[in-house]
C-alpha positions as CSV (number, residue, x, y, z in Angstrom):
1,M,21.7,10.7,-21.3
2,K,19.2,12.1,-18.8
3,A,18.2,8.6,-17.7
4,D,21.8,7.6,-17.3
5,L,22.5,10.7,-15.2
6,I,19.5,9.9,-12.9
7,A,20.6,6.3,-12.5
8,V,23.9,7.3,-11.0
9,I,22.5,9.7,-8.4
10,P,22.3,7.1,-5.5
11,N,25.9,6.1,-6.0
12,L,27.0,9.7,-6.2
13,R,25.2,10.5,-3.0
14,A,26.8,7.6,-1.2
15,F,30.2,8.7,-2.4
16,A,29.5,12.3,-1.4
17,V,28.4,11.3,2.1
18,S,31.5,9.3,2.5
19,L,33.6,12.3,1.6
20,C,32.0,14.9,3.7
21,G,30.2,12.9,6.4
22,N,27.1,15.2,6.2
23,P,24.0,14.0,4.3
24,D,22.8,17.5,3.6
25,R,26.1,18.7,2.3
26,A,26.3,15.5,0.2
27,D,23.0,16.4,-1.4
28,D,24.4,19.8,-2.3
29,L,27.6,18.2,-3.7
30,V,25.5,15.8,-5.9
31,Q,23.4,18.7,-7.1
32,E,26.5,20.8,-8.0
33,T,27.9,17.8,-9.7
34,L,24.8,17.2,-11.9
35,V,24.6,20.9,-12.7
36,K,28.3,21.1,-13.7
37,A,28.0,17.8,-15.7
38,W,24.9,19.0,-17.5
39,S,26.4,22.4,-18.4
40,N,29.6,20.6,-19.6
41,L,27.8,17.7,-21.4
42,G,29.6,18.7,-24.6
43,S,33.0,17.7,-23.1
44,F,31.7,14.2,-22.3
45,V,32.8,11.6,-24.9
46,E,30.1,9.2,-25.9
47,G,31.0,5.6,-25.2
48,T,33.2,6.4,-22.2
49,N,32.3,5.7,-18.6
50,L,29.7,8.2,-17.5
51,P,29.7,7.2,-13.8
52,A,33.5,7.6,-13.6
53,W,33.2,11.1,-15.2
54,L,30.5,12.1,-12.7
55,F,32.5,10.7,-9.7
56,T,35.5,12.7,-10.9
57,I,33.5,15.9,-11.1
58,L,32.1,15.3,-7.6
59,R,35.5,14.6,-6.2
60,N,37.0,17.7,-7.8
61,I,34.2,19.9,-6.4
62,Y,34.6,18.5,-2.9
63,Y,38.4,19.0,-2.8
64,S,38.1,22.5,-4.3
65,E,35.6,23.5,-1.6
66,Y,37.7,21.7,1.1
67,R,40.7,23.9,0.1
68,K,38.5,27.0,0.4
69,R,37.1,26.0,3.8
70,R,40.5,25.4,5.4
71,R,40.8,29.2,5.7
72,E,37.5,29.6,7.4
73,V,36.9,29.6,11.2
74,A,35.1,26.5,12.5
75,D,31.5,27.0,13.7
76,S,31.7,26.1,17.4
77,D,27.9,26.3,17.8
78,G,27.4,23.5,15.3
79,A,29.9,21.2,17.1
80,I,28.3,21.7,20.5
81,A,24.8,21.2,19.1
82,A,25.9,17.9,17.6
83,K,27.1,16.7,20.9
84,L,23.8,17.5,22.6
85,A,21.8,15.3,20.3
86,T,20.1,12.3,21.9
87,A,21.1,9.0,20.4
88,P,18.3,6.8,19.1
89,A,17.5,3.5,20.9
90,Q,17.5,1.4,17.7
91,N,20.6,-0.9,17.4
92,G,20.7,-0.6,13.6
93,H,20.8,3.2,13.7
94,M,23.5,3.1,16.4
95,D,25.6,0.7,14.3
96,L,25.2,3.0,11.4
97,L,26.5,5.9,13.5
98,D,29.4,3.9,14.7
99,F,30.2,2.9,11.1
100,R,30.0,6.4,9.8
101,A,32.3,7.6,12.6
102,A,34.8,4.9,11.9
103,L,34.6,5.6,8.1
104,Q,35.3,9.2,8.8
105,Q,38.5,8.2,10.7
106,L,40.0,6.6,7.7
107,P,42.4,8.6,5.6
108,T,40.6,10.3,2.7
109,D,42.3,8.2,0.0
110,Q,41.3,5.0,1.7
111,R,37.8,6.1,2.5
112,E,37.3,7.2,-1.1
113,A,38.7,3.9,-2.5
114,L,36.5,1.8,-0.2
115,I,33.3,3.7,-1.2
116,L,34.1,3.6,-4.9
117,I,34.8,-0.2,-4.8
118,G,32.6,-1.5,-2.0
119,A,29.5,0.8,-2.1
120,S,29.4,2.1,-5.6
121,G,30.3,-1.2,-7.3
122,L,33.0,0.2,-9.5
123,S,35.8,-2.1,-10.7
124,Y,39.3,-1.5,-9.4
125,E,40.3,-0.2,-12.8
126,E,37.4,2.4,-12.9
127,A,38.2,3.5,-9.3
128,A,41.9,3.9,-10.1
129,Q,41.0,6.0,-13.1
130,I,38.7,8.3,-11.1
131,C,41.4,8.7,-8.4
132,G,44.3,9.0,-10.9
133,C,46.3,6.2,-9.5
134,A,47.5,2.7,-10.4
135,V,45.2,-0.3,-10.0
136,G,47.6,-1.9,-7.5
137,T,47.5,1.3,-5.5
138,M,43.7,1.2,-5.5
139,K,43.7,-2.4,-4.3
140,S,46.2,-1.6,-1.6
141,R,44.1,1.4,-0.4
142,V,40.9,-0.8,-0.3
143,N,42.7,-3.5,1.6
144,R,44.2,-1.1,4.2
145,A,40.8,0.6,4.6
146,R,38.9,-2.6,5.2
147,N,41.5,-3.7,7.8
148,R,41.5,-0.4,9.6
149,L,37.7,-0.2,9.5
150,S,37.5,-3.7,11.1
151,E,39.9,-2.6,13.8
152,L,38.0,0.6,14.5
153,L,34.7,-1.3,14.8
154,S,36.3,-4.2,16.7
155,I,35.1,-6.7,14.2
156,H,37.2,-9.9,14.1
157,S,34.9,-12.2,12.2
158,S,32.0,-12.0,9.8
159,S,29.7,-13.5,12.4
160,E,30.0,-10.3,14.4
161,L,28.3,-8.3,11.6
162,G,24.7,-9.2,12.7
163,Q,21.7,-9.7,10.6
164,Q,21.7,-8.3,7.0
165,E,18.7,-6.0,7.8
166,D,20.6,-4.4,10.6
167,W,23.0,-2.8,8.2
168,S,22.5,-0.2,5.5
169,S,23.5,-1.2,2.0
170,V,26.7,0.7,2.2
171,E,27.9,-0.9,5.4
172,S,26.9,-4.4,4.2
173,A,28.6,-4.0,0.9
174,L,31.8,-2.8,2.4
175,L,32.1,-5.2,5.3
176,S,30.8,-8.4,3.6
177,Q,33.1,-7.8,0.7
178,R,36.1,-7.6,3.1
179,Y,35.3,-10.9,4.7
180,S,34.4,-12.7,1.5
181,Q,37.7,-11.7,0.1
182,A,39.6,-12.7,3.3
183,G,38.0,-16.1,3.0
184,S,39.3,-16.6,-0.5
185,D,42.9,-15.5,0.3
């Protein structure tokens, strides 16, 4: 069980970053998820989908904290400091920043669906189970998210994606999956 939990951590982290947009906060979410899962291991049913169970825990923690934070006053110092940061000169890093910004502009349900399917490698059925919706709804969310992400990034063909090494694994998985599916339609 311990090895199975450890194997899911990279996917949990990618999902957490997609939800909150902050790598440090994502690490905290993953840690809270693992602690909660470990302390409630008795409620996990052997033979069921462990990653789906963990993704559900992470998602519930995020939304519980989100509801609590809505009542808090925003930290203006943090927002100003983020704007003063100097952007790196590397194209790949800049593409990653553009991608993250575009991903954060997607509605939460679409962003969540895209990360579960494209980046975490879950099936539509597993992702639908995690999100508590129908498989068709999940497919629709992913399709709308891919289309909107392409619009936000001004990408009109797969040739505009650049070299594979220019993209992180998450970006590559999401965008190349969109264009490979578009070619088969």
